[in-house]
C-alpha positions in Angstrom: 0.0 0.0 0.0 1.2 3.6 -0.7 -0.6 5.7 1.9 -1.8 9.1 0.8 -1.0 8.7 -2.9 -3.9 9.2 -5.4 -3.7 6.9 -8.3 -1.2 4.0 -8.9 2.2 5.5 -9.2 4.0 2.3 -8.8 2.1 -1.0 -9.5 4.7 -3.2 -7.8 4.9 -1.0 -4.7 1.1 -0.6 -4.6 0.5 -4.3 -4.7 2.8 -5.1 -1.8 -0.2 -5.3 0.6 -2.0 -7.7 -1.6 1.1 -10.0 -2.1 1.9 -10.0 1.6 -1.7 -10.9 2.4 -1.7 -13.6 -0.2 1.5 -15.0 1.1 0.2 -15.2 4.7 -2.9 -17.0 3.4 -1.0 -19.5 1.2 1.4 -20.5 4.0 -1.0 -20.6 7.0 -4.7 -21.2 6.1 -6.1 -24.6 7.1 -6.9 -25.6 3.5 -4.7 -26.0 0.4 -4.9 -23.2 -2.2 -4.7 -22.9 -5.9 -3.6 -19.5 -7.0 -5.4 -19.0 -10.3 -9.0 -19.2 -9.2 -8.3 -16.4 -6.7 -7.5 -13.8 -9.3 -11.1 -13.3 -10.4 -12.0 -12.9 -6.8 -9.3 -10.2 -6.4 -10.5 -8.4 -9.5 -14.1 -8.4 -8.1 -12.9 -7.1 -4.8 -11.1 -4.2 -6.5 -14.3 -3.0 -8.2 -16.5 -3.5 -5.1 -19.5 -1.3 -5.2 -19.5 1.4 -2.4 -22.8 0.2 -1.0 -21.6 -3.4 -0.9 -18.5 -2.2 0.9 -20.6 -0.8 3.7 -22.4 -4.1 3.9 -19.0 -5.8 4.0 -17.8 -3.5 6.9 -20.9 -4.3 8.9 -20.4 -8.0 8.4 -16.7 -7.7 9.2 -17.4 -6.0 12.5 -19.9 -8.7 13.5 -17.5 -11.5 12.5 -14.6 -10.0 14.5 -16.9 -9.6 17.5 -18.0 -13.2 17.2 -14.6 -14.5 16.4 -12.5 -12.7 19.0 -8.7 -13.0 18.8 -7.9 -16.6 19.8 -4.2 -16.5 19.1 -2.2 -13.6 20.6 1.1 -13.2 18.7 1.3 -10.5 16.0 3.4 -12.2 13.3 5.3 -10.7 10.4 5.5 -13.6 7.9 5.7 -11.8 4.5 8.8 -13.7 3.5 9.9 -14.1 -0.1 8.1 -15.4 -3.2 8.9 -18.0 -5.7 8.9 -17.1 -9.4 5.7 -19.0 -10.1 3.7 -16.9 -7.6 5.1 -13.7 -8.9 4.1 -14.7 -12.4 0.5 -15.4 -11.4 0.3 -12.2 -9.3 1.3 -10.4 -12.5 -2.3 -10.6 -13.5 -3.2 -8.5 -10.5 -0.5 -6.0 -11.4 -1.9 -5.8 -15.0 -5.4 -5.1 -13.7 -4.1 -2.3 -11.4 -2.3 -0.7 -14.3 -5.3 -1.0 -16.6 -7.5 0.6 -14.0 -5.1 3.4 -13.4 -4.7 4.2 -17.1 -8.2 3.6 -18.4 -10.9 3.7 -15.7 -13.4 6.5 -16.2 -12.8 8.0 -12.8 -9.6 8.7 -10.9 -8.6 5.8 -8.6 -6.8 5.5 -5.2 -4.3 2.7 -4.9 -5.1 2.1 -1.3 -8.7 1.5 -1.9 -8.1 -0.8 -4.8 -5.7 -3.0 -2.8 -8.0 -3.1 0.2 -10.8 -4.2 -2.1 -8.5 -6.9 -3.6 -7.6 -8.3 -0.2 -11.2 -8.3 0.9 -12.1 -10.1 -2.4 -9.5 -12.8 -1.6 -10.9 -13.3 1.9 -14.4 -14.0 0.6 -13.1 -17.4 -0.6 -11.9 -18.4 2.9 -14.0 -19.1 6.0 -16.2 -16.3 7.5 -13.7 -15.5 10.3 -10.8 -14.4 8.2 -10.6 -10.6 8.2 -8.6 -7.7 6.9 -8.4 -5.0 9.6 -7.2 -1.5 9.1 -4.6 -0.2 11.5 -6.9 2.2 13.4 -9.6 -0.4 13.8 -7.2 -3.0 15.0 -5.8 -0.7 17.6 -9.2 0.0 19.1 -10.1 -3.7 19.1 -6.8 -4.8 20.5 -7.3 -2.5 23.5 -10.3 -4.5 24.6 -8.2 -7.7 24.8 -5.2 -6.1 26.4 -7.4 -5.1 29.3 -6.6 -1.4 29.5 -6.5 1.9 27.6 -5.4 5.5 28.3 -8.1 8.0 28.8 -10.5 9.5 31.3 -12.4 6.3 32.2 -16.1 6.6 31.2 -18.6 4.7 29.3 -20.8 7.0 27.3 -23.6 7.4 24.7 -24.6 10.2 22.3 -28.1 11.1 23.4 -29.9 13.7 21.2 -26.5 15.0 20.1 -25.2 15.3 23.6 -22.3 13.3 25.1 -23.9 11.6 28.1 -22.0 9.6 30.7 -23.5 6.1 31.2 -21.1 5.3 34.0 -17.6 6.2 35.2 -15.3 3.2 35.1 -14.4 1.9 38.6 -11.2 3.3 39.9 -10.7 5.6 37.0 -10.0 9.4 37.1 -13.6 10.4 36.3 -15.0 8.3 39.1 -12.6 9.9 41.6 -13.6 13.4 40.5 -17.2 12.6 41.1 -18.5 12.3 37.6 -21.9 10.6 37.7 -24.1 8.6 35.4 -26.3 11.0 33.4 -23.8 13.9 33.4 -23.7 15.6 30.1 -20.3 16.7 28.7 -21.2 19.9 26.8 -17.7 21.3 26.3 -14.3 19.7 25.8 -11.2 22.0 26.1 -13.5 25.0 25.9 -15.1 24.0 22.6 -18.8 22.9 22.3 -19.4 19.1 22.3 -23.0 19.4 21.2 -23.5 17.3 18.1 -20.3 15.4 18.6 -19.8 12.0 16.9 -18.5 8.9 18.6 -15.2 8.8 16.8 -14.6 12.5 17.8 -15.3 11.6 21.5 -12.5 9.0 21.3 -10.1 11.4 19.6 -10.7 14.1 22.2 -11.0 12.2 25.5 -8.5 9.4 25.0 -4.8 10.2 25.0 -1.5 9.5 26.7 -1.5 9.1 30.5 -0.5 12.2 32.3 -2.0 14.6 29.8 -5.0 16.7 30.7 -8.4 17.4 29.2 -10.9 20.1 30.4 -14.6 19.3 30.4 -17.7 21.3 31.1 -20.5 19.2 32.6 -24.2 19.8 32.8 -25.9 17.9 35.6 -29.6 17.7 36.2 -30.7 19.7 39.3 -27.5 21.8 39.2 -27.9 25.3 37.7 -24.3 26.1 36.7 -21.9 24.0 34.6 -19.4 21.9 36.5 -15.9 22.6 35.3 -13.3 19.8 35.7 -9.8 19.1 34.5 -9.2 15.4 34.2 -5.7 13.9 34.1 -5.7 10.9 31.7 -4.6 7.5 33.1 -4.2 3.9 32.2 -7.8 2.7 32.7 -8.7 -1.0 33.2 -11.2 -2.5 30.9 -12.8 -5.2 33.0 -13.6 -8.5 31.4 -15.2 -9.9 34.6 -17.2 -6.8 35.6 -19.9 -8.5 37.8 -19.6 -10.9 40.7 -21.7 -11.2 43.8 -23.5 -13.6 46.1 -26.8 -14.1 44.4 -28.4 -16.2 47.1 -27.0 -17.6 50.3 -24.1 -19.8 49.3 -24.5 -19.2 45.6 -22.0 -17.0 43.8 -22.6 -15.4 40.4 -19.8 -14.3 38.0 -20.2 -12.9 34.5 -17.3 -12.9 32.0 -18.0 -10.6 29.0 -14.8 -11.3 27.0 -11.6 -13.3 27.3 -8.7 -10.8 27.6 -5.2 -10.7 28.9 -6.4 -9.9 32.4 -9.4 -12.3 32.6 -7.6 -15.1 34.5 -6.5 -12.7 37.2 -9.8 -10.9 37.4 -11.6 -14.3 37.7 -9.3 -15.4 40.5 -9.9 -12.3 42.4 -13.7 -12.6 42.0 -13.6 -16.3 43.1 -11.6 -15.5 46.3 -13.9 -12.6 47.2 -17.0 -14.8 46.8 -15.4 -17.7 48.7 -14.7 -15.3 51.6 -18.4 -14.4 51.5 -19.4 -18.0 51.8 -19.8 -19.2 48.2 -20.5 -23.0 47.9 -21.9 -23.1 44.4 -21.2 -21.0 41.3 -23.3 -19.7 38.4 -20.8 -18.8 35.7 -22.5 -16.6 33.0 -21.0 -16.7 29.5 -24.0 -15.4 27.7 -23.3 -12.8 25.0 -19.5 -13.5 25.4 -18.2 -13.6 21.8 -14.7 -14.9 22.8 -11.2 -13.6 23.0 -7.8 -14.9 23.7 -7.1 -18.6 23.8 -4.7 -18.2 26.7 -7.5 -16.6 28.7 -9.8 -19.6 28.0 -7.2 -22.0 29.2 -6.7 -19.9 32.4 -10.5 -19.8 33.1 -10.9 -23.5 32.5 -8.0 -24.3 34.8 -9.8 -22.7 37.7 -12.2 -25.6 37.6 -10.4 -28.4 35.8 -7.0 -29.2 37.2 -4.4 -31.9 37.2 -3.0 -31.1 33.7 -6.1 -32.3 32.0 -6.7 -31.5 28.4 -8.7 -28.3 27.9 -8.7 -28.1 24.1 -6.5 -29.1 21.1 -6.0 -27.7 17.7 -5.3 -29.2 14.3 -3.9 -27.2 11.4 -2.1 -27.5 8.1 1.3 -25.8 8.8 3.9 -26.8 11.4 3.1 -25.5 14.9 -0.6 -25.1 14.4 -1.5 -28.5 15.9 -1.2 -28.3 19.6 -2.7 -29.6 22.8 -3.5 -27.3 25.7 -3.7 -28.8 29.2 -4.9 -27.1 32.4 -2.0 -25.1 33.8 -3.3 -24.8 37.4 -2.0 -27.2 40.0 -5.3 -27.2 41.9 -8.9 -26.5 40.8 -11.9 -25.5 42.8 -14.2 -28.4 43.5 -17.6 -26.9 43.8 -20.8 -27.4 41.8 -20.9 -25.2 38.7 -23.6 -24.1 36.3 -22.4 -22.5 33.1 -24.9 -20.3 31.2 -24.5 -20.0 27.4 -26.7 -18.7 24.5 -26.5 -18.2 20.8 -24.0 -15.4 21.1 -21.5 -17.4 23.2 -18.7 -18.1 20.9 -15.1 -19.1 20.4 -13.3 -18.9 23.8 -16.7 -19.2 25.6 -17.1 -22.5 23.8 -13.7 -23.8 24.7 -14.5 -23.2 28.4 -18.1 -24.6 28.3 -17.0 -27.5 26.1 -14.2 -28.5 28.4 -16.4 -28.3 31.5 -19.0 -30.3 29.8 -16.6 -33.0 28.5 -15.1 -33.5 32.0 -18.6 -33.6 33.6 -17.3 -30.8 35.7 -20.4 -28.7 35.5 -23.9 -28.4 34.1 -24.2 -26.4 30.8 -27.6 -24.6 30.5 -29.2 -22.1 28.1 -29.3 -22.3 24.3 -26.9 -23.8 21.8 -23.8 -21.6 21.4 -22.7 -19.9 18.1 -20.4 -22.6 16.8 -17.1 -20.9 16.1 -14.4 -23.5 16.3 -11.6 -21.8 14.2 -8.4 -20.3 15.5 -7.1 -17.1 14.0 -3.6 -15.7 14.1 -2.8 -12.1 13.6 -0.3 -11.3 10.8 1.2 -7.8 10.4 0.9 -6.1 7.0 2.5 -2.9 5.8 1.2 0.3 7.3 0.0 -1.3 10.5 -2.9 -3.2 8.9 -3.5 -6.7 10.2 -4.7 -10.0 8.6 -6.7 -12.2 10.9 -6.2 -15.7 9.3 -7.5 -19.0 10.4 -4.6 -21.3 11.1 -6.3 -24.3 12.8 -9.5 -25.8 14.0 -10.1 -26.5 17.7 -11.6 -29.5 19.4 -12.9 -30.2 22.9 -11.3 -32.9 25.0 -13.8 -35.5 23.8 -12.9 -34.7 20.1 -15.8 -32.5 19.2 -15.4 -30.0 16.4 -17.5 -27.0 17.6 -17.4 -25.1 14.2 -20.7 -25.3 12.5 -20.9 -25.5 8.7 -20.6 -22.3 6.7 -21.1 -21.1 3.2 -19.9 -18.2 1.1 -22.7 -16.0 2.4 -21.2 -14.4 5.4 -24.3 -12.4 6.5 -26.4 -15.6 6.3 -23.8 -17.3 8.5 -24.0 -14.6 11.2 -27.8 -14.6 11.2 -28.0 -18.3 11.3 -25.8 -18.3 14.4 -28.2 -16.1 16.3 -31.4 -18.0 15.1 -33.5 -19.5 17.9 -34.0 -23.2 17.8 -37.5 -24.5 18.2 -38.1 -24.9 21.9 -40.6 -27.7 21.3 -38.0 -30.0 19.7 -36.1 -32.2 22.2 -32.3 -31.9 22.3 -31.8 -35.5 21.1 -34.2 -34.9 18.1 -32.7 -31.6 17.2 -29.2 -33.0 17.2 -30.0 -36.4 15.5 -27.9 -35.6 12.5 -24.8 -34.5 14.4 -21.9 -36.5 15.5 -22.3 -38.0 19.0 -19.5 -38.1 21.5 -19.4 -39.0 25.2 -18.2 -37.2 28.3 -15.9 -38.8 30.8 -19.0 -40.0 32.6 -20.6 -41.5 29.5 -23.1 -38.8 28.7 -24.0 -37.9 25.1 -22.7 -34.6 23.7 -22.7 -33.3 20.2 -20.2 -31.9 17.7 -20.2 -29.9 14.6 -22.5 -27.1 15.6 -21.7 -25.2 18.8 -22.1 -26.4 22.4 -25.5 -28.0 23.0 -26.5 -27.3 26.6 -27.3 -30.1 29.0 -30.5 -28.3 29.9 -32.2 -26.0 27.5 -33.7 -22.8 29.0 -36.6 -20.8 27.7 -35.2 -17.5 26.4 -36.1 -14.4 28.3 -37.1 -12.5 25.1 -37.5 -8.7 25.0 -40.7 -7.7 23.2 -40.9 -4.7 20.8 -42.5 -2.4 23.5 -39.6 -3.1 25.9 -37.0 -2.6 23.2 -38.6 0.8 22.4 -38.3 2.0 26.0 -34.7 0.8 26.3 -33.7 2.2 22.9 -35.0 5.6 23.9 -33.1 5.3 27.2 -36.4 6.3 28.9 -35.6 4.6 32.2 -32.1 6.1 32.4 -33.4 9.6 31.9 -36.4 9.2 34.2 -34.2 7.9 37.0 -32.2 11.0 36.8 -35.3 13.1 37.2 -36.4 11.0 40.2 -33.0 11.7 41.9 -33.0 15.3 41.0 -36.4 15.7 42.7 -34.8 14.3 45.9 -37.2 11.4 46.2 -36.6 9.2 49.2 -34.5 6.1 48.7 -32.8 3.7 51.2 -29.3 5.0 52.2 -27.5 1.7 51.4 -27.7 -0.5 48.4 -28.5 -3.8 50.2 -31.6 -2.2 51.7 -32.5 -0.7 48.3 -32.1 -4.1 46.7 -34.2 -6.1 49.2 -36.8 -3.6 50.3 -37.4 -0.8 47.7 -40.2 -1.1 45.2 -41.2 1.5 42.7 -44.6 2.7 44.0 -47.7 2.4 41.8 -48.2 6.1 41.7 -44.8 6.5 39.9 -46.3 4.7 36.9 -48.6 7.6 36.0 -45.7 10.0 36.4 -43.6 7.9 34.1 -46.4 7.7 31.5 -46.5 11.5 31.6 -42.7 11.6 31.2 -42.9 9.5 28.1 -45.5 11.8 26.6 -43.3 14.8 27.4 -40.4 13.1 25.6 -42.6 12.3 22.6 -42.2 8.5 23.1 -45.3 6.9 21.6 -46.7 3.9 23.4 -47.8 2.3 20.1 -45.4 -0.3 18.9 -46.2 -0.6 15.2 -47.1 1.9 12.5 -50.8 1.5 12.0 -53.2 3.1 9.5 -54.6 6.5 10.6 -58.2 5.3 10.9 -57.1 2.5 13.3 -55.0 4.9 15.4 -57.9 7.4 15.6 -60.3 4.7 16.7 -58.2 2.4 18.9 -55.0 4.2 19.5 -55.6 5.3 23.1 -56.9 1.9 24.1 -53.8 0.2 22.5 -51.5 2.6 24.3 -53.1 2.0 27.6 -53.0 -1.8 27.1 -49.3 -1.7 26.1 -48.4 0.3 29.2 -50.5 -1.6 31.8 -49.4 -5.0 30.5 -45.8 -4.0 31.0 -46.1 -2.5 34.5 -43.7 -5.0 36.2 -41.1 -4.5 33.4 -41.4 -0.7 33.8 -41.0 -0.9 37.6 -37.9 -3.1 37.2 -36.4 -0.7 34.6 -36.9 2.3 36.8 -35.4 0.6 39.9 -32.3 -0.7 38.1 -31.5 2.7 36.6 -32.0 4.5 40.0 -29.5 2.0 41.4 -27.1 2.8 38.7 -27.5 6.5 39.2 -27.0 6.3 43.0 -24.4 3.6 43.4 -23.0 2.7 39.9 -23.1 0.2 37.1 -22.4 -2.9 39.2 -25.4 -2.2 41.4 -27.6 -1.5 38.3 -26.6 -4.9 37.0 -27.3 -6.6 40.4 -30.9 -5.3 40.3 -31.3 -6.3 36.6 -30.3 -9.9 37.4 -33.2 -10.2 39.9 -35.5 -9.9 36.9 -33.6 -12.3 34.6 -35.8 -15.2 34.0 -33.0 -17.4 32.6 -31.0 -16.9 35.8 -34.1 -17.8 37.8 -34.5 -21.0 35.8 -30.8 -21.9 36.2 -30.9 -21.5 39.9 -33.3 -24.4 40.2 -30.8 -26.8 38.5 -28.0 -26.9 41.1 -29.4 -30.3 42.2 -28.5 -31.7 38.8 -25.0 -30.0 38.9 -24.4 -31.6 42.3 -25.6 -35.0 41.2 -23.4 -34.8 38.0 -20.4 -34.0 40.1 -21.0 -36.8 42.6 -21.7 -39.4 39.9 -18.5 -38.6 38.0 -16.4 -38.7 41.2 -17.8 -42.1 42.3 -17.8 -43.7 38.9 -14.4 -42.5 37.6 -12.3 -41.1 40.5 -9.0 -42.1 38.7 -10.1 -40.3 35.5 -10.9 -37.1 37.4 -7.6 -37.3 39.1 -5.3 -38.1 36.1 -7.3 -36.7 33.2 -6.9 -39.9 31.2 
C-alpha cells in the first residue's frame, strides 16, 4: 500500500499489501490453495460497489466480534516469493495498471488494494478478516485489558455526550462524575452534536495529559468545570460478581482478555470469603477472545494437567494440545450459562467443563465458532486475521458449524433461535455423537449443546422501544434530582425498595413529554384514531412490572454505579431464575463422576 497517494504511481509497490496478504494466506490457512481461481476474486474485490463495501464493513465488525482473537502473537510472515507466484500475481499488477490508465474516474491505490484483499478473503472461512490499523488498535485495547483516557462509558443522546457510568477506579469516578452527566464542552469547545469517533479522539490520550470538560448535571444550575488527568484505565472482562443467594455465587465474563484469569481469580476469592459454595458462571453474549484466557479460566475448575482443548492445522506449529496449567482447581458445583452469542473462547470453556462432567451447561446452543485465528502484520499497521487451525474439545468434538460463502447468512443463522418444542436428542439427531468422561452424550459440529435448554427471556418490541429511547435512564435522573426518598445503602434498596404504583402515572406523563409513543407498530390512521388510546393503555398496563424493574435498576445505577444497576437487573432475569433451580443436577453430576471415575478425574486420562 502507498498511503496518501492518489492513483497508482508504482504498480509493484502498490500491490505489496496484496502480495503480503496472499503469502500469509498461502502459508497458513487450514486448506490447500490454488492461486489462479483467486485472481477473479481479487478483481471483483477491486471493483467492489461502495454500497456493498458498507455491507462488508458491517459484516466484518460482526465477524470480528464473534470470532475474537484466539491466538495472541502478531506475526510478520511476509517472507519471499517463488517465481511462479510472482508470475501469477502479474495478473493483479496488470489489472491495477489498466484501472489506473483507463478507468473513467480517478482511482486510489489504497482503496483498490483493500478491495482486492477483501475479495480474496471471501473465498476463505467467515472469520478471516482484513483489519485497518486504526480499527485494529481499538479492538486490541479490549483484549489487552486497558487503555489510556478519562475512564467513562458513554452514549450520544440527542446529540449530547452523556455519561453512562464512570469506570471503577478511573479518574472520572474519583472526580465525582456521575451517570447522566452531560459533557457539553471539551477543552472549551462545544461538544454538542459530537460524533462517537470524535469523542474517542478528544477524550483518549497518553496518560499524564489533561483534558478540560464542562458538565451539565440535572438539578445543578451552573456548569461543572473539571480538569481530568488521563490515566491507564482498566477494561474489565469480569465486571460483575456477587452472592446471588446464600451460598450461591454469580460471575459474569463478558470477554476473554489478557487480564481475565487474574480478574476471575480475584472474584472467586472474594465470593469464597463471603461463603460461596456453588457457582453460576454466566458466559451469555460472550463472543470470545484470547485462547490463553480460555485456558486460564478452564483451569480454575479443571486441574491436574487435564486437556482443555486441542487444535489441528495444516502448517507446522498449528497443531497443539493445551492442558490445564493450574495445579489445583476449585471443587464446587458449577452451572455455566450460554446462549447463541456465546462463541469461540466461551465454547472452549463450556465444552471442556461439559466433557469433563465438571459442571452443568444450561441455556441455548452456542454460536459454533471453532476456528483459531492468528494475527499477521501487514504494511502500514494493517492486520490480517487468518484461520490457522480448528479447535476440538477434550472428547474430540469440532465445535465449528458448517458455513457457506454467504457471510451475512452465516451470522444470522448463528443467532437464530431453535424450536423450543424440539427435544435436544431430536434436534441433534444428524450431528456426531461423543461421550463425556461419565458417558453422557454430547454433540459436535454445531456449537455447544446445553445439558438443559432454558426458555429464552425475550424482550418484546415495546420493551425494546423504551430501552432504545433510554427512557428509564433519563427518568431515574429526574427522580433523583427531585430528591425522592430512597434507602441509604444498596443492600436495603435491593431487598426492600419497590417503585410505587403512583410512579407509573408520572412515568407515563414523562414518556408523553419526551414524545415517546406507546404504540409499537405503524398503524393506518383510521385504526389509530379509533383504537390508538386503548392500545397505548394496554401496552403500558401489561408492562407495569417491566417498567418498575427498569426504573429501579436505573435508579440503582445513578445512585451507586453500574455494578449495582446490573445486580438489580439480574433479579428480573428469568433465565437466571430457571438456572438457579438446577443446582441439584449439577451436584448429582459431580457426585456421579467422582464415584464412577475417580481415577479419571484425578489423572485426566
